[in-house]
N, C-alpha and C positions, 0 to 999 in steps of 0.2 A: 462718492464714486471710488471704486477700487483703484489700487495702485497697479494698473495694467496699461501697457502701451496700446493705443488704439490701432496702430498700423501693424506692428510686429507681434502683438500679443504677449510680449515679454512681461513676466511677473516676478514675484520674489523667488528666491532659492533658499533651501534649507542647508544648514551647515552646523558645525560644532564650535561653540565658544570654549576655548581651552584655557583653564586657569594655570597659575604658576605651579600648582601641585598636580597638574595634568588631569584634573577632573574635567569631564566634558558635559556640556549642557547644550540643548538645541537653541539655535539662534536663526534669525532671518537676514538674508542679504537682499536689500531693496534695490530695484532698478533705478537708474539715474533718469528720472522723468522730468520733463519740462513742459510747461503750458505755453503753447506757441500759436500765434495768429498768422494765417497765410491769406493772401489775396488770390482768390480763384478767378483768373481773368476771363475764362471761358463762360462763367456764369455771372460775372460782374458782382461778386460778393465776397465778404470776409468769412473765413471759417476758423474756429479755434479748436485745436487738437491737443490732447495730452500724449506726448511722445517721449520715447527714450531717445537718447542722443544718437544711438545707432539708426533709429528710424528717421531722424532729421537728416542724417547723411544719405540715407536711401532716397529721401525726397529730393535732395540736391542733385543726386545722380540720375534718377529716372524721371523726375519732373512731378510736380504736384498733381496735375490733371490725371496722369496715368495711375498714380497711387490711389487717388480718390475713386477712379473708375473701378479699380480692382477691389477696393473696400466695398463699394456699393454692390458689385457682383457677388461678393461673399455674404451680403445681407446686412452690412452695417449701415445705420442711418446717419447721413451727414448733411 
């Protein structure tokens, strides 16, 4: 599975690795992803999501059921 957040869609970013001699080469900045289990009370089941820490805060703020409902409307299978 790719390193992409299932809620926010956040993936890697490109940037430059700069050496002491100021040579630049391309590198990747990976998102801070966590594998997290949530209990979806409305459906009485556990779901496992691969989330960025920003998406975990979004779920805490808006609620799990609302976030899952929006993901399903966008076409994600959960």
